[in-house]
N, CA, C and O atoms as a DFTB+ gen file, in Angstrom:
320 C
 N C O
     1  1     118.770      64.817      56.624
     2  2     120.148      64.814      57.039
     3  2     121.023      63.879      56.185
     4  3     121.873      63.136      56.674
     5  1     120.754      63.971      54.895
     6  2     121.464      63.071      53.919
     7  2     122.942      63.403      53.979
     8  3     123.360      64.558      54.056
     9  1     123.725      62.299      53.937
    10  2     125.159      62.529      53.929
    11  2     125.838      62.656      55.234
    12  3     127.042      62.904      55.292
    13  1     125.094      62.492      56.300
    14  2     125.674      62.584      57.643
    15  2     126.519      61.405      57.911
    16  3     126.115      60.263      57.690
    17  1     127.790      61.694      58.428
    18  2     128.697      60.609      58.747
    19  2     128.721      60.509      60.259
    20  3     128.989      61.481      60.965
    21  1     128.439      59.327      60.730
    22  2     128.400      59.170      62.222
    23  2     129.813      58.940      62.713
    24  3     130.587      58.165      62.152
    25  1     130.121      59.679      63.829
    26  2     131.380      59.461      64.488
    27  2     131.129      59.535      65.981
    28  3     129.987      59.731      66.395
    29  1     132.133      59.387      66.781
    30  2     131.962      59.373      68.220
    31  2     131.443      60.687      68.728
    32  3     131.908      61.747      68.310
    33  1     130.442      60.630      69.665
    34  2     129.956      61.922      70.247
    35  2     131.000      62.634      71.005
    36  3     131.977      62.022      71.439
    37  1     130.832      63.956      71.192
    38  2     131.750      64.771      71.945
    39  2     131.671      64.394      73.412
    40  3     130.661      63.854      73.863
    41  1     132.764      64.684      74.184
    42  2     132.670      64.380      75.623
    43  2     131.489      65.076      76.246
    44  3     131.143      66.198      75.876
    45  1     130.875      64.405      77.189
    46  2     129.609      64.907      77.780
    47  2     129.849      66.156      78.628
    48  3     128.898      66.890      78.893
    49  1     131.060      66.422      79.057
    50  2     131.281      67.585      79.887
    51  2     131.529      68.861      79.063
    52  3     131.600      69.953      79.628
    53  1     131.660      68.731      77.745
    54  2     131.964      69.845      76.914
    55  2     130.738      70.825      76.864
    56  3     129.588      70.392      76.941
    57  1     131.014      72.116      76.735
    58  2     129.918      73.060      76.694
    59  2     129.259      73.080      75.273
    60  3     129.238      74.106      74.594
    61  1     128.747      71.941      74.879
    62  2     128.332      71.725      73.534
    63  2     127.029      72.451      73.169
    64  3     126.745      72.622      71.983
    65  1     126.277      72.857      74.098
    66  2     125.010      73.536      73.800
    67  2     125.172      75.063      73.745
    68  3     124.233      75.754      73.349
    69  1     126.302      75.594      74.120
    70  2     126.525      77.040      74.174
    71  2     126.416      77.737      72.852
    72  3     125.997      78.894      72.807
    73  1     126.775      77.083      71.770
    74  2     126.759      77.716      70.452
    75  2     125.474      77.567      69.648
    76  3     125.411      77.947      68.479
    77  1     124.425      76.996      70.304
    78  2     123.174      76.876      69.591
    79  2     122.434      78.187      69.519
    80  3     122.474      79.009      70.434
    81  1     121.737      78.361      68.369
    82  2     120.986      79.574      68.221
    83  2     119.647      79.407      68.991
    84  3     119.323      78.312      69.450
    85  1     118.910      80.470      69.115
    86  2     117.631      80.452      69.819
    87  2     116.705      79.487      69.117
    88  3     115.996      78.722      69.770
    89  1     116.699      79.510      67.838
    90  2     115.808      78.584      66.997
    91  2     116.210      77.143      67.228
    92  3     115.357      76.271      67.396
    93  1     117.531      76.888      67.235
    94  2     117.960      75.538      67.432
    95  2     117.625      75.052      68.819
    96  3     117.334      73.870      69.008
    97  1     117.659      75.929      69.784
    98  2     117.258      75.538      71.120
    99  2     115.742      75.248      71.205
   100  3     115.299      74.336      71.904
   101  1     114.956      76.082      70.448
   102  2     113.535      75.792      70.411
   103  2     113.202      74.415      69.830
   104  3     112.331      73.698      70.321
   105  1     113.940      74.074      68.754
   106  2     113.748      72.737      68.181
   107  2     114.256      71.666      69.133
   108  3     113.581      70.650      69.305
   109  1     115.422      71.846      69.765
   110  2     115.937      70.927      70.685
   111  2     114.930      70.675      71.837
   112  3     114.688      69.530      72.218
   113  1     114.354      71.759      72.375
   114  2     113.318      71.658      73.389
   115  2     112.158      70.831      72.959
   116  3     111.637      70.017      73.721
   117  1     111.734      71.046      71.683
   118  2     110.626      70.298      71.134
   119  2     110.918      68.813      70.983
   120  3     110.067      67.969      71.264
   121  1     112.148      68.501      70.528
   122  2     112.578      67.103      70.464
   123  2     112.602      66.479      71.802
   124  3     112.175      65.335      71.956
   125  1     113.093      67.194      72.801
   126  2     113.153      66.646      74.194
   127  2     111.789      66.456      74.725
   128  3     111.586      65.559      75.543
   129  1     110.832      67.235      74.323
   130  2     109.411      67.066      74.785
   131  2     108.709      66.004      74.042
   132  3     107.566      65.677      74.364
   133  1     109.350      65.440      73.044
   134  2     108.681      64.337      72.244
   135  2     107.752      64.851      71.181
   136  3     106.919      64.096      70.679
   137  1     107.867      66.127      70.816
   138  2     106.973      66.731      69.794
   139  2     107.411      66.338      68.384
   140  3     108.595      66.112      68.136
   141  1     106.497      66.262      67.511
   142  2     106.765      66.024      66.101
   143  2     107.200      67.301      65.451
   144  3     106.982      68.377      66.007
   145  1     107.804      67.224      64.304
   146  2     108.227      68.408      63.548
   147  2     107.032      69.331      63.289
   148  3     107.178      70.553      63.307
   149  1     105.863      68.757      63.050
   150  2     104.646      69.539      62.817
   151  2     104.230      70.320      64.072
   152  3     103.848      71.488      63.994
   153  1     104.313      69.648      65.233
   154  2     103.980      70.281      66.482
   155  2     104.967      71.365      66.845
   156  3     104.558      72.421      67.328
   157  1     106.243      71.146      66.634
   158  2     107.209      72.167      66.935
   159  2     107.043      73.367      65.937
   160  3     107.137      74.524      66.346
   161  1     106.809      73.085      64.693
   162  2     106.619      74.149      63.682
   163  2     105.385      75.014      64.042
   164  3     105.410      76.229      63.845
   165  1     104.339      74.410      64.553
   166  2     103.165      75.210      64.907
   167  2     103.480      76.204      66.036
   168  3     102.976      77.328      66.061
   169  1     104.323      75.753      66.959
   170  2     104.660      76.611      68.119
   171  2     105.696      77.687      67.819
   172  3     105.863      78.609      68.618
   173  1     106.392      77.596      66.698
   174  2     107.518      78.576      66.498
   175  2     107.052      79.909      65.849
   176  3     107.583      80.887      66.376
   177  1     106.277      80.164      64.936
   178  2     105.743      79.272      63.867
   179  2     106.639      79.327      62.620
   180  3     107.025      80.392      62.137
   181  1     106.941      78.139      62.137
   182  2     107.680      77.932      60.886
   183  2     107.084      76.689      60.238
   184  3     106.162      76.098      60.801
   185  1     107.563      76.284      59.109
   186  2     107.070      75.107      58.463
   187  2     107.759      73.881      59.097
   188  3     108.834      73.986      59.689
   189  1     107.088      72.695      58.949
   190  2     107.737      71.482      59.398
   191  2     109.036      71.209      58.672
   192  3     109.934      70.607      59.260
   193  1     109.179      71.616      57.436
   194  2     110.407      71.410      56.697
   195  2     111.551      72.229      57.307
   196  3     112.696      71.779      57.359
   197  1     111.221      73.426      57.762
   198  2     112.178      74.271      58.451
   199  2     112.646      73.664      59.774
   200  3     113.825      73.736      60.121
   201  1     111.698      73.062      60.509
   202  2     112.063      72.348      61.708
   203  2     112.975      71.229      61.425
   204  3     113.937      71.016      62.162
   205  1     112.706      70.457      60.329
   206  2     113.570      69.339      59.950
   207  2     114.997      69.880      59.623
   208  3     115.992      69.249      59.979
   209  1     115.077      70.968      58.991
   210  2     116.384      71.521      58.646
   211  2     117.147      71.905      59.926
   212  3     118.346      71.656      60.051
   213  1     116.427      72.510      60.859
   214  2     117.101      72.810      62.138
   215  2     117.486      71.539      62.845
   216  3     118.540      71.484      63.480
   217  1     116.667      70.521      62.756
   218  2     117.011      69.267      63.426
   219  2     118.317      68.691      62.799
   220  3     119.187      68.211      63.526
   221  1     118.442      68.742      61.497
   222  2     119.656      68.304      60.854
   223  2     120.888      69.082      61.273
   224  3     121.964      68.511      61.452
   225  1     120.718      70.444      61.436
   226  2     121.794      71.235      61.916
   227  2     122.204      70.879      63.335
   228  3     123.388      70.869      63.671
   229  1     121.220      70.592      64.149
   230  2     121.522      70.142      65.527
   231  2     122.343      68.828      65.492
   232  3     123.326      68.685      66.218
   233  1     121.922      67.884      64.643
   234  2     122.649      66.622      64.568
   235  2     124.067      66.840      64.202
   236  3     124.967      66.234      64.784
   237  1     124.297      67.718      63.220
   238  2     125.685      67.976      62.760
   239  2     126.480      68.714      63.838
   240  3     127.604      68.322      64.153
   241  1     125.903      69.785      64.410
   242  2     126.629      70.554      65.416
   243  2     126.969      69.738      66.656
   244  3     128.036      69.908      67.246
   245  1     126.030      68.824      67.061
   246  2     126.221      68.114      68.260
   247  2     126.821      66.675      68.010
   248  3     127.058      65.900      68.937
   249  1     127.039      66.392      66.722
   250  2     127.682      65.165      66.359
   251  2     126.887      63.880      66.792
   252  3     127.436      62.936      67.360
   253  1     125.590      63.918      66.489
   254  2     124.733      62.813      66.754
   255  2     124.050      62.366      65.441
   256  3     123.992      63.122      64.471
   257  1     123.551      61.155      65.437
   258  2     122.970      60.593      64.186
   259  2     121.441      60.688      64.109
   260  3     120.849      60.639      63.031
   261  1     120.813      60.827      65.310
   262  2     119.360      60.821      65.332
   263  2     118.841      61.408      66.586
   264  3     119.596      61.833      67.460
   265  1     117.459      61.433      66.682
   266  2     116.827      62.065      67.827
   267  2     117.129      61.349      69.119
   268  3     117.247      62.002      70.155
   269  1     117.263      60.001      69.108
   270  2     117.545      59.255      70.293
   271  2     118.921      59.703      70.854
   272  3     119.047      59.972      72.048
   273  1     119.917      59.776      70.003
   274  2     121.227      60.186      70.451
   275  2     121.197      61.614      70.983
   276  3     121.863      61.938      71.966
   277  1     120.379      62.500      70.288
   278  2     120.259      63.882      70.668
   279  2     119.704      63.949      72.128
   280  3     120.269      64.643      72.973
   281  1     118.610      63.227      72.402
   282  2     117.999      63.230      73.682
   283  2     118.972      62.653      74.742
   284  3     119.081      63.187      75.845
   285  1     119.670      61.567      74.391
   286  2     120.580      60.979      75.303
   287  2     121.712      61.949      75.655
   288  3     122.096      62.044      76.821
   289  1     122.235      62.649      74.693
   290  2     123.289      63.604      74.889
   291  2     122.796      64.731      75.824
   292  3     123.495      65.147      76.748
   293  1     121.581      65.199      75.549
   294  2     121.046      66.319      76.342
   295  2     120.863      65.909      77.784
   296  3     121.175      66.687      78.685
   297  1     120.360      64.695      78.032
   298  2     120.131      64.202      79.341
   299  2     121.498      63.999      80.101
   300  3     121.640      64.398      81.257
   301  1     122.464      63.382      79.423
   302  2     123.737      63.141      80.044
   303  2     124.532      64.443      80.328
   304  3     125.367      64.508      81.231
   305  1     124.227      65.465      79.512
   306  2     124.931      66.716      79.619
   307  2     124.235      67.686      80.589
   308  3     124.767      68.754      80.892
   309  1     123.071      67.315      81.061
   310  2     122.339      68.156      81.980
   311  2     121.722      69.344      81.311
   312  3     121.519      70.377      81.950
   313  1     121.408      69.227      80.000
   314  2     120.713      70.335      79.316
   315  2     119.365      70.606      79.888
   316  3     118.615      69.683      80.205
   317  1     119.048      71.869      80.025
   318  2     117.697      72.290      80.392
   319  2     117.614      72.341      81.841
   320  3     116.562      72.673      82.387
């Protein structure tokens, strides 16, 4: 996720997860489960590099900087 600029997260009540693709949701579910990129990739099945690319897309779409912020946003937003 090179070049990512951190800014304030979106309001927690926004329907921020509605625009995610099925693959992005699969990766998000894996992150929330605490799975590594390799573990997520095995279950999809895609390469770990592809999972990392989806992870970066999630960070950009949801305006977070890392997995901790992603999990926090999901919990606060009632995802899942």
